[in-house]
C-alpha positions in Angstrom: 44.9 -36.5 -14.0 44.8 -37.3 -10.4 42.3 -39.4 -8.5 41.9 -36.6 -6.0 38.7 -34.5 -6.1 38.9 -30.9 -7.1 37.1 -28.9 -4.5 36.0 -26.3 -7.0 34.1 -28.8 -9.2 30.5 -29.7 -8.4 29.7 -33.3 -7.2 28.5 -35.6 -10.0 25.7 -37.1 -7.8 23.2 -35.7 -5.4 22.2 -37.8 -2.4 18.6 -36.5 -2.1 16.6 -34.8 -4.8 13.5 -32.7 -3.9 11.0 -31.2 -6.3 11.6 -27.8 -4.7 14.6 -27.5 -2.5 13.3 -24.4 -0.7 10.3 -26.0 0.9 10.0 -28.9 3.4 7.3 -31.4 2.7 6.7 -33.4 5.9 5.2 -36.9 5.6 1.6 -37.4 6.5 2.4 -38.9 9.8 0.2 -37.6 12.6 3.2 -36.6 14.7 3.7 -33.7 12.3 0.1 -32.6 12.4 -1.2 -32.4 16.0 -4.9 -32.6 16.4 -6.5 -29.5 17.8 -10.0 -29.3 19.0 -12.3 -27.0 17.2 -13.1 -23.7 18.9 -16.5 -23.7 20.6 -18.7 -20.6 20.5 -21.3 -19.9 23.1 -24.8 -19.9 21.7 -26.9 -16.8 22.3 -29.6 -17.3 24.9 -33.1 -15.8 24.9 -32.1 -13.5 27.8 -29.3 -11.1 27.6 -27.1 -13.1 29.9 -24.2 -10.5 29.6 -23.7 -11.2 25.9 -24.0 -8.8 23.1 -27.3 -8.7 21.3 -27.8 -10.6 18.1 -26.6 -8.5 15.3 -29.1 -7.4 12.6 -27.5 -4.2 11.4 -26.2 -5.5 8.1 -26.4 -3.8 4.7 -28.6 -6.6 3.3 -31.1 -6.0 6.1 -31.1 -2.3 5.6 -31.7 -2.7 1.9 -34.5 -5.2 2.6 -36.2 -2.7 4.9 -36.1 -0.2 2.0 -37.5 -2.4 -0.8 -39.2 -0.3 -3.5 -37.1 2.8 -2.7 -35.1 4.6 -5.4 -31.3 4.8 -4.9 -28.1 5.3 -6.7 -25.7 2.4 -6.1 -21.9 3.1 -6.5 -19.7 0.1 -7.2 -16.0 -0.2 -8.0 -15.0 -3.2 -10.1 -11.4 -4.3 -10.1 -9.1 -2.1 -12.2 -11.9 0.2 -13.2 -13.3 3.6 -12.2 -16.4 3.7 -9.9 -19.7 2.9 -11.7 -23.2 3.9 -10.6 -26.5 2.2 -11.1 -29.8 3.9 -10.4 -32.9 2.0 -9.6 -35.5 0.6 -7.2 -34.5 -2.0 -4.7 -36.3 -5.2 -5.4 -34.4 -7.7 -3.3 -31.2 -8.0 -1.3 -29.3 -11.0 -0.3 -26.2 -11.6 1.7 -24.0 -11.2 -1.3 -26.2 -9.4 -3.9 -28.7 -6.7 -4.6 -31.4 -6.9 -7.3 -32.5 -3.5 -8.6 -34.9 -2.4 -11.3 -33.7 0.5 -13.5 -35.5 3.8 -12.9 -36.8 4.4 -16.4 -37.2 0.8 -17.7 -38.0 -2.7 -16.7 -34.3 -3.7 -16.9 -32.9 -5.3 -13.8 -29.4 -5.5 -12.5 -28.0 -8.1 -10.1 -25.2 -6.3 -8.3 -22.6 -8.1 -6.1 -22.1 -6.7 -2.6 -18.4 -7.3 -2.8 -18.2 -4.3 -5.3 -20.6 -2.0 -3.5 -19.1 1.2 -2.2 -22.2 3.1 -1.0 -25.8 3.9 -1.8 -27.5 7.3 -2.0 -31.2 7.5 -1.5 -33.4 10.4 -2.5 -35.6 10.1 0.5 -35.5 9.1 4.1 -34.7 5.4 4.6 -36.0 2.9 7.1 -33.4 1.9 9.6 -35.3 0.6 12.6 -36.0 -3.1 12.7 -39.6 -4.4 13.0 -38.6 -7.2 15.4 -42.2 -8.7 15.7 -43.0 -8.5 11.9 -42.8 -11.2 9.3 -40.0 -9.4 7.5 -37.1 -11.8 6.7 -34.0 -10.4 8.2 -30.6 -12.1 8.5 -29.4 -12.7 12.0 -25.8 -13.6 12.9 -24.3 -14.6 16.2 -22.3 -11.8 17.9 -18.5 -12.1 17.7 
């Protein structure tokens, strides 16, 4: 055999070996990760000041305004057909609803992430009592 290298044969050694050759893993040096300042948001003032009003029209608030009312709650869980629950609203939080079943004392804690819509048998409250002690969630305008 000759001492010359055959170009069709793979090399016996690899100069650099990476765990995954398709990704680049930079070192933790700060030159690769520039420091960005965090975005500052204007805080809402008491006056309008040209900003949007503070938002209170959230599902959780609407459900809180309608505590004690009977409704049918339609939810879709991942990979399943829509499911309905019928009951009285007891509480509502940012990510959940607590209802009491119509004909029993059984309670369901439903997650908002699965909620499609709610049907009520009667007129619902939708106007906010701004000066009342009702606990409503308030979020800054976007």
